[in-house]
C-alpha positions, 0 to 999 in steps of 0.5 A: 855611470855608477860603479855597479854598471861599471863593474857588472854590466857589458853595455856602455863605454868607458874612458881610459881613466876608468880603465886605469883605475880598474887595472890599478885596483886589480893589481893591488888586489891581486898583490894583497891577495897572493902576499896573504896567501904566501904568508899563510894567512889565507888559503891558496884555494880561497885566493884562487877563488877570489881570483875567479870572482874578479874575472867578471868585473875585469871582463866588463871593464875591458868590454866597455873599454873595447866598445870605446875604442869602436871594437866588439867585446869579443876581441877580449878573448885574446887576453883568454888566449894569452892566459892559456898560452902562458899557462900551457906546458909547451915542453914538447915543442923544441928550442925557440918554438917552445919560448915563442908559443909559451912566452912571446906570443902571449906577452905580445898580445898582452902589451898590444891590448894594455897599449890599445885600451890604456893609451889610445883615445876612444871614438869621439862622439857616439858609435854603435856601442853607445853614446859618448863615454861616461865617467864613473861616479865613485860616490 
């Protein structure tokens, strides 16, 4: 699998290694992006635009990894739900309900997805989403 298919196509399956390569690249990119934005070398609007541009490749990598685990790509919407819950204003709820809805549930979703996608081995052999996992050729 080439880099173009890895980052811009929803078809196929990838293994844990290629999933973690993207996660590490994404975390490094976000760190550099927001360090530059906090230092005044990059406008926050430009940083937000770059972050939005990285949503597509991130989604493609996650969907291919879900396919390798034998799951439909729609399971990735759990990450959208977690992000929405984290960014919501839950002060209208009282006490522990505010903390549960605004912090606990999204963190549990994110941790479970990262463990599922990053730690567990995918389906052996062919499944309904494609043939055996393909390693990404980075050159």
